[in-house]
MIKEBA-73666 format. One record per residue (C-alpha): residue number from 1; y, x, z. Coordinates in steps of 0.1 Angstrom, whole numbers, always signed. Layout:
% MIKEBA-73666
<atom num="NUM" y="Y" x="X" z="Z"/>
...
***
This chain:
% MIKEBA-73666
<atom num="1" y="-336" x="+1" z="-136"/>
<atom num="2" y="-307" x="+16" z="-114"/>
<atom num="3" y="-281" x="-9" z="-97"/>
<atom num="4" y="-252" x="+6" z="-85"/>
<atom num="5" y="-225" x="-3" z="-55"/>
<atom num="6" y="-190" x="+8" z="-66"/>
<atom num="7" y="-167" x="+15" z="-36"/>
<atom num="8" y="-186" x="+41" z="-15"/>
<atom num="9" y="-209" x="+50" z="-42"/>
<atom num="10" y="-197" x="+54" z="-74"/>
<atom num="11" y="-162" x="+66" z="-60"/>
<atom num="12" y="-153" x="+79" z="-25"/>
<atom num="13" y="-139" x="+49" z="-10"/>
<atom num="14" y="-103" x="+54" z="-16"/>
<atom num="15" y="-78" x="+31" z="-39"/>
<atom num="16" y="-43" x="+37" z="-46"/>
<atom num="17" y="-20" x="+13" z="-62"/>
<atom num="18" y="-4" x="+19" z="-98"/>
<atom num="19" y="+34" x="+13" z="-102"/>
<atom num="20" y="+23" x="-21" z="-118"/>
<atom num="21" y="+5" x="-33" z="-85"/>
<atom num="22" y="-29" x="-24" z="-97"/>
<atom num="23" y="-53" x="-11" z="-75"/>
<atom num="24" y="-72" x="+23" z="-90"/>
<atom num="25" y="-104" x="+41" z="-83"/>
<atom num="26" y="-111" x="+77" z="-91"/>
<atom num="27" y="-145" x="+79" z="-109"/>
<atom num="28" y="-166" x="+114" z="-113"/>
<atom num="29" y="-173" x="+124" z="-147"/>
<atom num="30" y="-204" x="+142" z="-131"/>
<atom num="31" y="-217" x="+105" z="-128"/>
<atom num="32" y="-207" x="+91" z="-159"/>
<atom num="33" y="-227" x="+119" z="-174"/>
<atom num="34" y="-260" x="+109" z="-151"/>
<atom num="35" y="-253" x="+71" z="-163"/>
<atom num="36" y="-252" x="+79" z="-199"/>
<atom num="37" y="-282" x="+102" z="-198"/>
<atom num="38" y="-302" x="+71" z="-178"/>
<atom num="39" y="-290" x="+49" z="-204"/>
<atom num="40" y="-305" x="+70" z="-231"/>
<atom num="41" y="-336" x="+74" z="-213"/>
<atom num="42" y="-344" x="+39" z="-218"/>
<atom num="43" y="-336" x="+30" z="-180"/>
<atom num="44" y="-311" x="-2" z="-176"/>
<atom num="45" y="-282" x="+3" z="-156"/>
<atom num="46" y="-264" x="-30" z="-133"/>
<atom num="47" y="-234" x="-28" z="-109"/>
<atom num="48" y="-231" x="-54" z="-80"/>
<atom num="49" y="-199" x="-52" z="-63"/>
<atom num="50" y="-176" x="-66" z="-36"/>
<atom num="51" y="-147" x="-61" z="-55"/>
<atom num="52" y="-132" x="-78" z="-86"/>
<atom num="53" y="-111" x="-55" z="-107"/>
<atom num="54" y="-102" x="-46" z="-139"/>
<atom num="55" y="-110" x="-3" z="-136"/>
<atom num="56" y="-144" x="-11" z="-123"/>
<atom num="57" y="-150" x="-36" z="-152"/>
<atom num="58" y="-134" x="-9" z="-175"/>
<atom num="59" y="-156" x="+19" z="-162"/>
<atom num="60" y="-188" x="-4" z="-161"/>
<atom num="61" y="-178" x="-6" z="-203"/>
<atom num="62" y="-168" x="+25" z="-213"/>
<atom num="63" y="-201" x="+38" z="-197"/>
<atom num="64" y="-225" x="+9" z="-213"/>
<atom num="65" y="-236" x="-4" z="-182"/>
<atom num="66" y="-257" x="-36" z="-189"/>
<atom num="67" y="-249" x="-56" z="-161"/>
<atom num="68" y="-221" x="-64" z="-140"/>
<atom num="69" y="-217" x="-88" z="-113"/>
<atom num="70" y="-183" x="-87" z="-89"/>
<atom num="71" y="-169" x="-104" z="-61"/>
<atom num="72" y="-202" x="-99" z="-46"/>
<atom num="73" y="-201" x="-94" z="-5"/>
<atom num="74" y="-239" x="-115" z="-3"/>
<atom num="75" y="-253" x="-97" z="-27"/>
<atom num="76" y="-286" x="-113" z="-28"/>
<atom num="77" y="-274" x="-142" z="-55"/>
<atom num="78" y="-267" x="-116" z="-80"/>
<atom num="79" y="-298" x="-98" z="-72"/>
<atom num="80" y="-318" x="-125" z="-79"/>
<atom num="81" y="-298" x="-132" z="-109"/>
<atom num="82" y="-300" x="-96" z="-125"/>
<atom num="83" y="-341" x="-102" z="-119"/>
<atom num="84" y="-342" x="-133" z="-138"/>
<atom num="85" y="-316" x="-121" z="-168"/>
<atom num="86" y="-333" x="-88" z="-170"/>
<atom num="87" y="-369" x="-101" z="-164"/>
<atom num="88" y="-372" x="-66" z="-146"/>
<atom num="89" y="-389" x="-66" z="-111"/>
<atom num="90" y="-376" x="-52" z="-81"/>
<atom num="91" y="-409" x="-28" z="-77"/>
<atom num="92" y="-392" x="-16" z="-109"/>
<atom num="93" y="-355" x="-11" z="-93"/>
<atom num="94" y="-338" x="+14" z="-75"/>
<atom num="95" y="-304" x="+9" z="-54"/>
<atom num="96" y="-273" x="+27" z="-44"/>
<atom num="97" y="-253" x="+14" z="-15"/>
<atom num="98" y="-235" x="+28" z="+13"/>
<atom num="99" y="-226" x="-1" z="+37"/>
<atom num="100" y="-245" x="-31" z="+58"/>
<atom num="101" y="-234" x="-52" z="+27"/>
<atom num="102" y="-262" x="-35" z="+11"/>
<atom num="103" y="-292" x="-31" z="+30"/>
<atom num="104" y="-309" x="-68" z="+18"/>
<atom num="105" y="-311" x="-54" z="-15"/>
<atom num="106" y="-315" x="-14" z="-7"/>
<atom num="107" y="-347" x="-31" z="+16"/>
<atom num="108" y="-358" x="-53" z="-16"/>
<atom num="109" y="-364" x="-27" z="-46"/>
<atom num="110" y="-389" x="+2" z="-51"/>
<atom num="111" y="-363" x="+30" z="-47"/>
<atom num="112" y="-329" x="+30" z="-22"/>
<atom num="113" y="-308" x="+58" z="-19"/>
<atom num="114" y="-274" x="+62" z="-2"/>
<atom num="115" y="-244" x="+94" z="+1"/>
<atom num="116" y="-242" x="+115" z="+34"/>
<atom num="117" y="-213" x="+94" z="+51"/>
<atom num="118" y="-230" x="+59" z="+46"/>
<atom num="119" y="-229" x="+35" z="+76"/>
<atom num="120" y="-256" x="+45" z="+103"/>
<atom num="121" y="-281" x="+14" z="+93"/>
<atom num="122" y="-278" x="+23" z="+59"/>
<atom num="123" y="-290" x="+62" z="+64"/>
<atom num="124" y="-320" x="+49" z="+84"/>
<atom num="125" y="-327" x="+24" z="+61"/>
<atom num="126" y="-330" x="+43" z="+27"/>
<atom num="127" y="-356" x="+70" z="+10"/>
<atom num="128" y="-334" x="+93" z="-5"/>
<atom num="129" y="-300" x="+108" z="+10"/>
<atom num="130" y="-280" x="+123" z="-16"/>
<atom num="131" y="-261" x="+163" z="-13"/>
<atom num="132" y="-236" x="+154" z="-31"/>
<atom num="133" y="-204" x="+129" z="-20"/>
<atom num="134" y="-197" x="+92" z="-30"/>
<atom num="135" y="-175" x="+99" z="-60"/>
<atom num="136" y="-181" x="+133" z="-64"/>
<atom num="137" y="-215" x="+137" z="-80"/>
<atom num="138" y="-239" x="+116" z="-55"/>
<atom num="139" y="-247" x="+90" z="-85"/>
<atom num="140" y="-258" x="+120" z="-109"/>
<atom num="141" y="-277" x="+137" z="-84"/>
<atom num="142" y="-300" x="+103" z="-80"/>
<atom num="143" y="-298" x="+97" z="-119"/>
<atom num="144" y="-312" x="+132" z="-125"/>
<atom num="145" y="-339" x="+128" z="-98"/>
<atom num="146" y="-349" x="+95" z="-114"/>
<atom num="147" y="-353" x="+111" z="-149"/>
<atom num="148" y="-372" x="+142" z="-131"/>
<atom num="149" y="-392" x="+119" z="-105"/>
<atom num="150" y="-394" x="+83" z="-110"/>
<atom num="151" y="-394" x="+65" z="-84"/>
<atom num="152" y="-406" x="+82" z="-60"/>
<atom num="153" y="-421" x="+59" z="-28"/>
<atom num="154" y="-423" x="+79" z="+3"/>
<atom num="155" y="-392" x="+85" z="+27"/>
<atom num="156" y="-374" x="+110" z="+13"/>
<atom num="157" y="-341" x="+126" z="+25"/>
<atom num="158" y="-324" x="+153" z="+12"/>
***
């Protein structure tokens, strides 16, 4: 299973407000292709995010992501619930996060990844740092990596 944060991983952290007063994010088509390829290969995908937003729910639904936990600044309770619902153990999970809120889950899974502009403590904690930036192919890079190599457990920074 691949678990993703949204802001700073699936997006570049920028938000804009539409004419109806709804916050919107920009998502990468490349990332979506990678997520769909992972799902089609038998992996499950989950999102754990501090956001509570319609655009996030729409993106998750459109990609066929199986699990969504919103409004989670403390990511451990939804992470434990995800294990319970999915029956998947942390040693069969990967997580992508970019901020200190993500550290407990990054430290709990088999494979941890982040983006180049993540917070310094996250950069030091993960096994893999993408070449591509957040919201512009970083998730696709990790999906391709997982499909090619599985969850490699040694520290790997690219």
